[in-house]
C-alpha positions as YAML, in Angstrom:
chain: A
units: angstrom
residues:
- id: 1
  name: MET
  ca: [33.22, -13.96, 1.55]
- id: 2
  name: ASN
  ca: [31.72, -11.89, 4.34]
- id: 3
  name: CYS
  ca: [28.01, -11.41, 5.01]
- id: 4
  name: LYS
  ca: [27.98, -7.78, 3.91]
- id: 5
  name: ARG
  ca: [29.46, -8.67, 0.52]
- id: 6
  name: ILE
  ca: [26.99, -11.53, 0.07]
- id: 7
  name: PHE
  ca: [24.17, -9.11, 0.87]
- id: 8
  name: VAL
  ca: [25.36, -6.57, -1.70]
- id: 9
  name: LEU
  ca: [25.94, -9.11, -4.46]
- id: 10
  name: THR
  ca: [22.56, -10.74, -3.86]
- id: 11
  name: ALA
  ca: [20.80, -7.38, -3.95]
- id: 12
  name: LEU
  ca: [22.56, -6.28, -7.13]
- id: 13
  name: ALA
  ca: [21.87, -9.59, -8.82]
- id: 14
  name: LEU
  ca: [18.17, -9.24, -8.21]
- id: 15
  name: HIS
  ca: [18.19, -5.60, -9.30]
- id: 16
  name: ALA
  ca: [19.81, -6.59, -12.59]
- id: 17
  name: THR
  ca: [17.26, -9.36, -13.08]
- id: 18
  name: LEU
  ca: [14.46, -6.97, -12.21]
- id: 19
  name: LEU
  ca: [15.48, -4.38, -14.79]
- id: 20
  name: CYS
  ca: [15.98, -7.02, -17.46]
- id: 21
  name: HIS
  ca: [12.55, -8.51, -17.03]
- id: 22
  name: LEU
  ca: [10.75, -5.23, -16.60]
- id: 23
  name: ALA
  ca: [12.05, -4.25, -20.00]
- id: 24
  name: ALA
  ca: [10.87, -7.57, -21.45]
- id: 25
  name: ALA
  ca: [7.57, -7.92, -19.64]
- id: 26
  name: THR
  ca: [4.29, -8.21, -21.53]
- id: 27
  name: ASN
  ca: [0.75, -7.59, -20.37]
- id: 28
  name: ALA
  ca: [2.02, -6.50, -16.95]
- id: 29
  name: ALA
  ca: [-0.94, -6.52, -14.61]
- id: 30
  name: ALA
  ca: [-1.70, -4.05, -11.86]
- id: 31
  name: PRO
  ca: [-0.64, -5.21, -8.38]
- id: 32
  name: ASP
  ca: [-2.92, -7.96, -7.13]
- id: 33
  name: ALA
  ca: [-4.04, -8.41, -3.53]
- id: 34
  name: ALA
  ca: [-1.14, -10.76, -2.72]
- id: 35
  name: VAL
  ca: [1.53, -8.32, -3.96]
- id: 36
  name: THR
  ca: [-0.17, -5.50, -2.08]
- id: 37
  name: GLU
  ca: [-0.07, -7.62, 1.07]
- id: 38
  name: ALA
  ca: [3.66, -8.22, 0.58]
- id: 39
  name: ARG
  ca: [4.26, -4.51, -0.01]
- id: 40
  name: LEU
  ca: [2.43, -3.58, 3.18]
- id: 41
  name: LEU
  ca: [4.46, -6.11, 5.15]
- id: 42
  name: LEU
  ca: [7.69, -4.60, 3.83]
- id: 43
  name: ASP
  ca: [6.44, -1.08, 4.55]
- id: 44
  name: VAL
  ca: [6.27, -1.93, 8.25]
- id: 45
  name: TYR
  ca: [9.47, -4.01, 8.51]
- id: 46
  name: TYR
  ca: [11.46, -2.96, 11.57]
- id: 47
  name: GLY
  ca: [13.71, -5.90, 12.31]
- id: 48
  name: ASN
  ca: [11.24, -8.79, 12.60]
- id: 49
  name: ARG
  ca: [12.59, -11.53, 10.32]
- id: 50
  name: HIS
  ca: [9.21, -13.26, 10.26]
- id: 51
  name: THR
  ca: [7.89, -10.24, 8.35]
- id: 52
  name: LEU
  ca: [10.46, -10.82, 5.59]
- id: 53
  name: GLN
  ca: [9.77, -14.55, 5.56]
- id: 54
  name: LYS
  ca: [6.04, -13.99, 5.10]
- id: 55
  name: ALA
  ca: [6.57, -11.39, 2.37]
- id: 56
  name: GLY
  ca: [8.95, -13.76, 0.57]
- id: 57
  name: GLU
  ca: [6.42, -16.58, 0.58]
- id: 58
  name: ILE
  ca: [3.69, -14.30, -0.78]
- id: 59
  name: LEU
  ca: [5.91, -12.96, -3.57]
- id: 60
  name: ALA
  ca: [7.07, -16.44, -4.54]
- id: 61
  name: GLN
  ca: [3.45, -17.49, -5.03]
- id: 62
  name: ALA
  ca: [2.57, -14.27, -6.87]
- id: 63
  name: LEU
  ca: [5.45, -14.61, -9.34]
- id: 64
  name: THR
  ca: [4.71, -18.29, -9.92]
- id: 65
  name: LYS
  ca: [1.15, -17.29, -10.78]
- id: 66
  name: ASN
  ca: [2.22, -14.36, -12.99]
- id: 67
  name: PRO
  ca: [5.95, -14.21, -13.89]
- id: 68
  name: ARG
  ca: [5.36, -10.89, -15.69]
- id: 69
  name: ASN
  ca: [4.05, -8.98, -12.67]
- id: 70
  name: ALA
  ca: [6.34, -5.93, -12.58]
- id: 71
  name: GLU
  ca: [5.22, -4.75, -9.16]
- id: 72
  name: ALA
  ca: [5.99, -8.18, -7.71]
- id: 73
  name: TYR
  ca: [9.57, -7.82, -8.99]
- id: 74
  name: VAL
  ca: [9.82, -4.40, -7.34]
- id: 75
  name: GLN
  ca: [8.73, -5.83, -3.99]
- id: 76
  name: ALA
  ca: [11.16, -8.73, -4.43]
- id: 77
  name: ALA
  ca: [13.94, -6.17, -4.87]
- id: 78
  name: ARG
  ca: [12.85, -4.34, -1.69]
- id: 79
  name: LEU
  ca: [12.85, -7.65, 0.16]
- id: 80
  name: THR
  ca: [16.42, -8.33, -0.95]
- id: 81
  name: VAL
  ca: [17.70, -4.91, 0.16]
- id: 82
  name: MET
  ca: [16.03, -5.24, 3.56]
- id: 83
  name: GLY
  ca: [17.20, -8.73, 4.39]
- id: 84
  name: GLY
  ca: [19.50, -10.18, 1.78]
- id: 85
  name: HIS
  ca: [16.71, -12.60, 0.82]
- id: 86
  name: ILE
  ca: [16.04, -13.54, -2.78]
- id: 87
  name: VAL
  ca: [12.77, -15.01, -4.00]
- id: 88
  name: ASN
  ca: [13.68, -18.44, -5.32]
- id: 89
  name: LEU
  ca: [12.04, -18.50, -8.72]
- id: 90
  name: GLU
  ca: [13.05, -19.02, -12.31]
- id: 91
  name: PHE
  ca: [12.54, -15.68, -14.03]
- id: 92
  name: ARG
  ca: [11.37, -15.74, -17.62]
- id: 93
  name: ALA
  ca: [11.79, -13.21, -20.40]
- id: 94
  name: ASN
  ca: [8.98, -12.27, -22.76]
- id: 95
  name: THR
  ca: [8.35, -9.91, -25.66]
- id: 96
  name: ILE
  ca: [8.68, -6.14, -25.25]
- id: 97
  name: GLU
  ca: [5.17, -4.79, -24.64]
- id: 98
  name: THR
  ca: [4.28, -3.16, -21.34]
- id: 99
  name: TYR
  ca: [1.99, -0.78, -19.63]
- id: 100
  name: HIS
  ca: [4.34, 2.22, -19.51]
- id: 101
  name: ALA
  ca: [2.90, 3.88, -16.42]
- id: 102
  name: LEU
  ca: [3.47, 0.75, -14.34]
- id: 103
  name: LEU
  ca: [6.95, 0.27, -15.76]
- id: 104
  name: ASP
  ca: [7.93, 3.85, -15.03]
- id: 105
  name: GLN
  ca: [6.85, 3.39, -11.43]
- id: 106
  name: ALA
  ca: [8.66, 0.06, -11.21]
- id: 107
  name: LEU
  ca: [11.84, 1.38, -12.81]
- id: 108
  name: THR
  ca: [11.89, 4.40, -10.52]
- id: 109
  name: LYS
  ca: [11.82, 2.12, -7.50]
- id: 110
  name: ALA
  ca: [14.38, -0.24, -9.02]
- id: 111
  name: HIS
  ca: [16.91, 2.54, -9.57]
- id: 112
  name: ILE
  ca: [16.31, 3.92, -6.08]
- id: 113
  name: LEU
  ca: [17.04, 0.47, -4.70]
- id: 114
  name: LYS
  ca: [20.14, 0.10, -6.89]
- id: 115
  name: ALA
  ca: [21.38, 3.42, -5.53]
- id: 116
  name: GLU
  ca: [20.98, 2.09, -2.00]
- id: 117
  name: ALA
  ca: [22.99, -1.01, -2.86]
- id: 118
  name: TYR
  ca: [25.73, 1.13, -4.43]
- id: 119
  name: ASP
  ca: [25.79, 3.21, -1.25]
- id: 120
  name: VAL
  ca: [26.48, 0.05, 0.78]
- id: 121
  name: GLN
  ca: [29.38, -0.65, -1.60]
- id: 122
  name: GLY
  ca: [30.67, 2.92, -1.34]
- id: 123
  name: ASP
  ca: [30.32, 3.30, -5.12]
- id: 124
  name: TYR
  ca: [29.04, 6.87, -5.01]
- id: 125
  name: ASN
  ca: [29.38, 7.62, -8.72]
- id: 126
  name: ARG
  ca: [27.02, 4.79, -9.59]
- id: 127
  name: GLU
  ca: [24.77, 5.68, -6.68]
- id: 128
  name: LYS
  ca: [24.32, 9.20, -8.07]
- id: 129
  name: ALA
  ca: [23.82, 7.86, -11.60]
- id: 130
  name: SER
  ca: [21.09, 5.48, -10.37]
- id: 131
  name: LEU
  ca: [19.30, 8.29, -8.54]
- id: 132
  name: ASP
  ca: [19.47, 10.53, -11.61]
- id: 133
  name: GLN
  ca: [18.08, 7.69, -13.72]
- id: 134
  name: ALA
  ca: [15.25, 7.12, -11.25]
- id: 135
  name: ARG
  ca: [14.43, 10.81, -11.41]
- id: 136
  name: THR
  ca: [13.85, 10.61, -15.18]
- id: 137
  name: TYR
  ca: [10.88, 8.29, -14.55]
- id: 138
  name: GLY
  ca: [9.22, 10.48, -11.94]
- id: 139
  name: GLU
  ca: [9.73, 12.49, -8.75]
- id: 140
  name: SER
  ca: [6.74, 11.43, -6.65]
- id: 141
  name: ASP
  ca: [8.56, 8.88, -4.48]
- id: 142
  name: PRO
  ca: [9.94, 10.50, -1.27]
- id: 143
  name: TRP
  ca: [12.59, 7.78, -1.13]
- id: 144
  name: LEU
  ca: [14.17, 9.36, -4.21]
- id: 145
  name: TRP
  ca: [14.86, 12.50, -2.20]
- id: 146
  name: MET
  ca: [15.99, 10.39, 0.77]
- id: 147
  name: GLY
  ca: [18.46, 8.73, -1.60]
- id: 148
  name: TYR
  ca: [19.87, 12.08, -2.71]
- id: 149
  name: GLY
  ca: [20.15, 13.15, 0.92]
- id: 150
  name: ARG
  ca: [22.05, 9.97, 1.78]
- id: 151
  name: TYR
  ca: [24.35, 10.41, -1.25]
- id: 152
  name: TYR
  ca: [25.26, 14.02, -0.46]
- id: 153
  name: ALA
  ca: [25.77, 13.23, 3.23]
- id: 154
  name: ALA
  ca: [28.13, 10.39, 2.31]
- id: 155
  name: THR
  ca: [30.11, 12.58, -0.10]
- id: 156
  name: GLY
  ca: [30.48, 15.48, 2.34]
- id: 157
  name: ASP
  ca: [28.01, 17.96, 0.86]
- id: 158
  name: ASN
  ca: [26.03, 18.53, 4.04]
- id: 159
  name: ARG
  ca: [24.21, 21.58, 2.70]
- id: 160
  name: SER
  ca: [22.70, 19.60, -0.19]
- id: 161
  name: ALA
  ca: [21.95, 16.64, 2.08]
- id: 162
  name: TYR
  ca: [20.06, 18.93, 4.44]
- id: 163
  name: GLN
  ca: [18.07, 20.41, 1.55]
- id: 164
  name: PHE
  ca: [16.93, 17.01, 0.29]
- id: 165
  name: TYR
  ca: [15.99, 15.72, 3.74]
- id: 166
  name: THR
  ca: [14.07, 18.95, 4.29]
- id: 167
  name: LYS
  ca: [12.25, 18.30, 1.01]
- id: 168
  name: VAL
  ca: [11.01, 14.98, 2.39]
- id: 169
  name: GLU
  ca: [10.00, 16.60, 5.66]
- id: 170
  name: ALA
  ca: [8.01, 19.22, 3.74]
- id: 171
  name: LEU
  ca: [6.02, 16.47, 2.01]
- id: 172
  name: GLY
  ca: [4.67, 15.43, 5.41]
- id: 173
  name: PRO
  ca: [3.75, 11.92, 6.56]
- id: 174
  name: GLY
  ca: [1.54, 11.27, 3.55]
- id: 175
  name: GLU
  ca: [-1.16, 8.61, 3.40]
- id: 176
  name: SER
  ca: [0.75, 5.34, 2.98]
- id: 177
  name: ALA
  ca: [3.04, 3.47, 5.35]
- id: 178
  name: THR
  ca: [6.03, 3.88, 3.04]
- id: 179
  name: GLN
  ca: [5.48, 7.66, 2.80]
- id: 180
  name: ARG
  ca: [5.24, 7.90, 6.57]
- id: 181
  name: LYS
  ca: [8.40, 5.82, 6.92]
- id: 182
  name: ALA
  ca: [10.29, 8.19, 4.59]
- id: 183
  name: TYR
  ca: [9.02, 11.21, 6.55]
- id: 184
  name: VAL
  ca: [10.12, 9.78, 9.89]
- id: 185
  name: SER
  ca: [13.48, 8.74, 8.43]
- id: 186
  name: ALA
  ca: [14.02, 12.28, 7.15]
- id: 187
  name: LEU
  ca: [13.34, 13.70, 10.60]
- id: 188
  name: ALA
  ca: [15.91, 11.34, 12.09]
- id: 189
  name: GLU
  ca: [18.50, 12.44, 9.53]
- id: 190
  name: LEU
  ca: [17.70, 16.13, 10.04]
- id: 191
  name: ALA
  ca: [18.45, 15.70, 13.73]
- id: 192
  name: ASN
  ca: [22.12, 15.62, 12.70]
- id: 193
  name: TYR
  ca: [21.97, 19.16, 11.31]
- id: 194
  name: THR
  ca: [21.57, 22.47, 13.16]
- id: 195
  name: PRO
  ca: [20.90, 25.40, 10.80]
- id: 196
  name: ARG
  ca: [22.60, 28.65, 11.74]
- id: 197
  name: GLY
  ca: [20.61, 30.78, 14.13]
- id: 198
  name: THR
  ca: [18.42, 27.97, 15.48]
- id: 199
  name: GLU
  ca: [18.16, 26.78, 19.07]
- id: 200
  name: PRO
  ca: [19.37, 23.16, 18.85]
- id: 201
  name: THR
  ca: [17.70, 21.85, 22.01]
- id: 202
  name: ALA
  ca: [14.21, 23.06, 21.11]
- id: 203
  name: ARG
  ca: [14.60, 22.04, 17.47]
- id: 204
  name: LEU
  ca: [15.74, 18.53, 18.34]
- id: 205
  name: ARG
  ca: [12.89, 18.03, 20.78]
- id: 206
  name: ALA
  ca: [10.37, 19.28, 18.20]
- id: 207
  name: MET
  ca: [11.60, 16.90, 15.50]
- id: 208
  name: ALA
  ca: [11.80, 13.98, 17.91]
- id: 209
  name: GLY
  ca: [8.24, 14.64, 19.03]
- id: 210
  name: LYS
  ca: [6.95, 14.59, 15.46]
- id: 211
  name: ALA
  ca: [8.85, 11.41, 14.71]
- id: 212
  name: TRP
  ca: [7.53, 9.68, 17.85]
- id: 213
  name: LYS
  ca: [3.98, 10.61, 16.87]
- id: 214
  name: GLU
  ca: [4.21, 9.49, 13.22]
- id: 215
  name: ARG
  ca: [6.41, 6.41, 13.52]
- id: 216
  name: HIS
  ca: [4.95, 2.94, 13.14]
- id: 217
  name: PRO
  ca: [4.31, 1.29, 16.55]
- id: 218
  name: ALA
  ca: [6.90, -1.38, 15.72]
- id: 219
  name: ASP
  ca: [9.59, 1.16, 14.83]
- id: 220
  name: ALA
  ca: [12.16, 1.08, 17.63]
- id: 221
  name: TRP
  ca: [15.04, 2.25, 15.46]
- id: 222
  name: THR
  ca: [13.78, 5.81, 15.03]
- id: 223
  name: LEU
  ca: [13.44, 6.21, 18.79]
- id: 224
  name: GLY
  ca: [16.92, 4.78, 19.28]
- id: 225
  name: SER
  ca: [18.33, 7.15, 16.67]
- id: 226
  name: PHE
  ca: [16.85, 10.17, 18.44]
- id: 227
  name: ALA
  ca: [18.09, 8.83, 21.79]
- id: 228
  name: GLU
  ca: [21.62, 8.91, 20.35]
- id: 229
  name: SER
  ca: [21.08, 12.43, 19.00]
- id: 230
  name: PHE
  ca: [19.95, 13.61, 22.43]
- id: 231
  name: MET
  ca: [22.89, 11.90, 24.09]
- id: 232
  name: CYS
  ca: [25.36, 13.58, 21.74]
- id: 233
  name: GLN
  ca: [23.87, 16.95, 22.72]
- id: 234
  name: ASN
  ca: [24.28, 16.14, 26.45]
- id: 235
  name: MET
  ca: [20.48, 15.94, 26.77]
- id: 236
  name: PHE
  ca: [20.74, 12.78, 28.84]
- id: 237
  name: GLU
  ca: [17.25, 12.76, 30.36]
- id: 238
  name: ASP
  ca: [15.66, 13.06, 26.91]
- id: 239
  name: ALA
  ca: [18.00, 10.34, 25.66]
- id: 240
  name: SER
  ca: [16.93, 8.00, 28.47]
- id: 241
  name: ILE
  ca: [13.24, 8.57, 27.74]
- id: 242
  name: TYR
  ca: [13.61, 7.76, 24.03]
- id: 243
  name: ALA
  ca: [15.97, 4.84, 24.61]
- id: 244
  name: ARG
  ca: [13.62, 3.29, 27.18]
- id: 245
  name: GLU
  ca: [10.75, 3.41, 24.69]
- id: 246
  name: ALA
  ca: [12.97, 2.02, 21.93]
- id: 247
  name: VAL
  ca: [13.91, -0.98, 24.07]
- id: 248
  name: ARG
  ca: [10.31, -1.43, 25.18]
- id: 249
  name: THR
  ca: [9.29, -1.52, 21.52]
- id: 250
  name: MET
  ca: [12.03, -3.99, 20.55]
- id: 251
  name: ASN
  ca: [14.62, -5.42, 22.93]
- id: 252
  name: TYR
  ca: [17.68, -4.99, 20.70]
- id: 253
  name: GLY
  ca: [21.34, -4.67, 21.61]
- id: 254
  name: ALA
  ca: [22.14, -1.23, 20.21]
- id: 255
  name: GLY
  ca: [19.09, 0.27, 21.89]
- id: 256
  name: ARG
  ca: [19.99, -1.33, 25.21]
- id: 257
  name: LEU
  ca: [23.54, 0.03, 25.03]
- id: 258
  name: THR
  ca: [22.25, 3.53, 24.22]
- id: 259
  name: LEU
  ca: [19.89, 3.26, 27.18]
- id: 260
  name: ALA
  ca: [22.67, 2.14, 29.54]
- id: 261
  name: ALA
  ca: [25.00, 4.93, 28.41]
- id: 262
  name: SER
  ca: [22.34, 7.63, 28.69]
- id: 263
  name: LEU
  ca: [21.26, 6.43, 32.15]
- id: 264
  name: TYR
  ca: [24.82, 6.47, 33.47]
- id: 265
  name: ALA
  ca: [25.41, 9.93, 31.97]
- id: 266
  name: GLN
  ca: [22.15, 11.22, 33.42]
- id: 267
  name: ALA
  ca: [23.13, 9.86, 36.84]
- id: 268
  name: ALA
  ca: [26.58, 11.44, 36.59]
- id: 269
  name: GLN
  ca: [25.02, 14.79, 35.72]
- id: 270
  name: LEU
  ca: [22.72, 14.56, 38.74]
- id: 271
  name: ARG
  ca: [25.67, 13.90, 41.03]
- id: 272
  name: VAL
  ca: [27.72, 16.76, 39.58]
- id: 273
  name: ASP
  ca: [24.69, 19.02, 40.12]
- id: 274
  name: ASN
  ca: [24.43, 17.81, 43.75]
- id: 275
  name: LYS
  ca: [20.94, 16.40, 43.31]
- id: 276
  name: PRO
  ca: [19.56, 13.86, 45.82]
- id: 277
  name: ARG
  ca: [21.71, 10.74, 45.86]
- id: 278
  name: ALA
  ca: [18.66, 8.47, 45.65]
- id: 279
  name: ASP
  ca: [17.81, 9.85, 42.21]
- id: 280
  name: SER
  ca: [21.18, 8.98, 40.68]
- id: 281
  name: ASP
  ca: [21.37, 5.63, 42.52]
- id: 282
  name: LYS
  ca: [18.08, 4.58, 40.92]
- id: 283
  name: LEU
  ca: [19.39, 5.34, 37.43]
- id: 284
  name: ILE
  ca: [22.69, 3.56, 38.12]
- id: 285
  name: THR
  ca: [20.85, 0.44, 39.24]
- id: 286
  name: GLU
  ca: [18.71, 0.49, 36.09]
- id: 287
  name: ALA
  ca: [21.76, 0.95, 33.87]
- id: 288
  name: ALA
  ca: [23.80, -1.78, 35.57]
- id: 289
  name: ALA
  ca: [20.92, -4.25, 35.15]
- id: 290
  name: LEU
  ca: [21.31, -3.96, 31.36]
- id: 291
  name: GLY
  ca: [24.56, -5.92, 31.71]
- id: 292
  name: PHE
  ca: [27.07, -3.95, 29.63]
- id: 293
  name: LYS
  ca: [30.75, -3.78, 30.48]
- id: 294
  name: ARG
  ca: [32.27, -0.51, 31.57]
- id: 295
  name: ALA
  ca: [34.38, -0.13, 28.41]
- id: 296
  name: ALA
  ca: [31.36, -0.54, 26.12]
- id: 297
  name: VAL
  ca: [29.40, 2.15, 27.95]
- id: 298
  name: LEU
  ca: [32.25, 4.67, 28.00]
- id: 299
  name: THR
  ca: [33.09, 4.02, 24.35]
- id: 300
  name: LYS
  ca: [29.45, 4.56, 23.40]
- id: 301
  name: LEU
  ca: [29.37, 7.93, 25.14]
- id: 302
  name: GLN
  ca: [32.66, 9.05, 23.65]
- id: 303
  name: SER
  ca: [31.83, 7.86, 20.12]
- id: 304
  name: CYS
  ca: [28.92, 10.25, 19.65]
- id: 305
  name: GLY
  ca: [30.90, 13.34, 20.57]
- id: 306
  name: ALA
  ca: [29.16, 14.16, 23.85]
- id: 307
  name: ASP
  ca: [31.06, 16.70, 25.97]
- id: 308
  name: LEU
  ca: [31.93, 14.56, 28.98]
- id: 309
  name: GLN
  ca: [34.72, 16.67, 30.47]
- id: 310
  name: GLN
  ca: [32.79, 17.66, 33.59]
- id: 311
  name: LEU
  ca: [31.33, 14.17, 33.99]
- id: 312
  name: GLN
  ca: [34.41, 12.06, 33.29]
- id: 313
  name: SER
  ca: [35.58, 11.43, 36.85]
- id: 314
  name: THR
  ca: [32.03, 10.74, 38.06]
- id: 315
  name: LEU
  ca: [31.38, 8.33, 35.19]
- id: 316
  name: LEU
  ca: [34.56, 6.41, 36.00]
- id: 317
  name: GLU
  ca: [33.29, 6.12, 39.55]
- id: 318
  name: ILE
  ca: [29.73, 4.96, 38.87]
- id: 319
  name: VAL
  ca: [29.96, 2.84, 35.70]
- id: 320
  name: ARG
  ca: [30.33, -0.71, 36.92]
...
């Protein structure tokens, strides 16, 4: 069984357990300080596994102390979706009496998370059903609209996807880390759409600037995503700037490859435009130092749809 399948099955198992015990919980208490600490850790997770480890330890202790804490189950579900980790506890069922406001909030989040897991499986009918179910409990969570955007994008309805991502953008960065994360994620998704009559270069730069400003300092992925968007629009200098900052924030492979590809493309453009040789040589040296093979760099550039026709021969010459 491959890792992706293990991840999906683990996530769905916890979601099923979560829903079962939310329905059976009694005297569910409001989130305590420990659960809040775990939630805040997950809100700012951007690839650091120690963050997930710490959140898992906190939730394990919280659920041992109070096995009926609905919010703790919600955070345990988030932890599973983010890292395939399951809090190792024996869950217990109790009689059916709950605080309905807390359960509605918990169930909303649970169905949003189930929808995400179904998306990983490619089970779009169940993904849509989970989102619709989440919506019956409330519409205040921006991740609900992000889920609809993801669903419609995956099923080819780009107009609806754009509308839902725009809905999240319109909500603004909000006051919490998770609201800000949804806002920044929506901006990154909207970078893939160019409404009729708009100037794509200016629009992309405007969205990228807002995302850079509002992202969490540990969020390298958003910068890397915008670097790819710039690269696909042949905006190689912008791509290099965002990719450099992404790699400075977190030295990860995909970001480094995007940086190498954008630097080589920027250098090729300078040579085609007959700019000073020293300028392109500096970029080539920086790109080569990242250590990627020629085939990986060229494949990266071609995969995003960048128009490389005028640069092709120069790229073949300079990519080492």
